Phi, psi and omega in degrees: 000136177300127183299322180297317180297320180298316180298319180296316182291326177302316178296323181293320180298319180296323181291315189273347179299320178279327183298323187300327183281337187259355182279142181249333182284124181298325181298317180292327175301323180292326178292318178296318179299315180298322180293312182297323177296323179294319179298315179298319181292326181298331181290330185248331184213080185301326180294315178292333179295335178301308180296324181294317178293323177298321177294322178300317180297320178297317179299316180299319180294325178290323180293318179107203188301328183296340181255011182298324180294324178291316178301319181299322179290321179295319181297329179292332185271322191302311180301323178299320180295320177296318178299315182297324177298313180297318180296314181295322179299323181277306190278331181259308185272347180059034179257092190294308183298318180295324179294321179297316178298317180292326179295317179300320178293320179299318179293321177301313181292318181297320177294322180300322183253018174057042179259087185293330180294318179292323176301312182297315181293323180290325176300323178296320178295319179297320178299315178299319182293313180295322178296318177295322178297317178300317180294325179290322184277336188308317183291337187241334183215089186299318184295317178291326177297317178298320178299320179295314179296323178296327177294320177295319182287337175294329177279315179223098182298348183258010184291108189297315184300319180293320178297314182295315181292327173298317179300320179298322179293315179297326176297314180297327179279356184058033177267090187298319183295309181293323178300312181298316179300317186285318180292328176293319176300317180297313180298322179297334180280345184276146181266117184304327183272355183233337187232049183298322182295318179294321179297315179297319180296317181293319178297320179293320178301314182290316180300314181296322180297309183288329175297313180296317179298320179294320179296318179294320179295324178295317179297328180273007180061030174262078191298315182298315179297319181299313180296322179297313181295317182293320177295321177297323181301328183290347173297334190253003179143183178249152183207132184297324180292326176300317179293328175296315179298318177301314181300317180298314180296314183293327174295320178296326180275001182063027173264073194291327178295316177295321179297316181296318180300313183287323176299320180291322177299315179296319179297320180295331181273341183283121181251008182278193183278189183299323178299317182292326183277345188302319185293328178287318176299322181297313179295322178295321177297318177299320180294317180294321176299315180297328180278356178087013180263082186297315184300312179296320181296316180300316179295318182292319178296332176297325178284350180261005183280052182219150174057219185288349180263000185299312183295316181294320180293321178297318179297320179295321179294322178294316180297325180278353183057045179293148177282000000 
């Protein structure tokens, strides 16, 4: 039972216990009886008490002005009961769709009787329900999951969980535009001085997404797409592999100065062993070769003679007739 509803009813019982003995109009007695029966039912069956209180209100309206005080007390309880039903359906029974339906009814009743507190609390339940629905649908129906998250965001545009989970779906769908829009909205909702870990996590998620997309576009020789994705990735941080991809693209485009700059940036960030550094040295060597600096290229290719780049670097040294 909702604690607020219990407190309200406790007060009502104290008020009406004395009234019942002093009332003379039989019609008002019927309203009091309907109210007391509703209160008793609320203790054992809150859902059934909803209909009972609604009937009590109808009786009061039939009686007229003399029962207005009773009706006012019933009206204070009814929205809480609707809210509690919606809450229990979600949190206790785990019935998401039913909870959403009950929440809509609770808000309708709360608005009817000007209970702003119940409207606010029920909106929170609806947000939880839509968010839970989105999480349930995400593995099997991405579009419906997005619709569920959008329903939560229609109630509260600042709901962080819905924004983040929407971004994850767009990432899975490889929808770069929607992913970027959504993850940016999520990051904007985070407080830099309080949620640094979440901000870092979101930035890494976005950087990795655009880095991977850029790498795939580069492999497919879609240079414009690759550069767009890689440049977007830099909004979210720096990454040595991104600089490697830039160097590779610029070498292919014969933009050797740009290739050298990015190869060096990646090399400066690489803290691994010679095998790990080889790919940056290789791209730097290609850039130096393209610029006509044979001596520098020969020395750089020597540093690339490791791991999977060993054969290619050796071939470049042979072609350059390095000593």
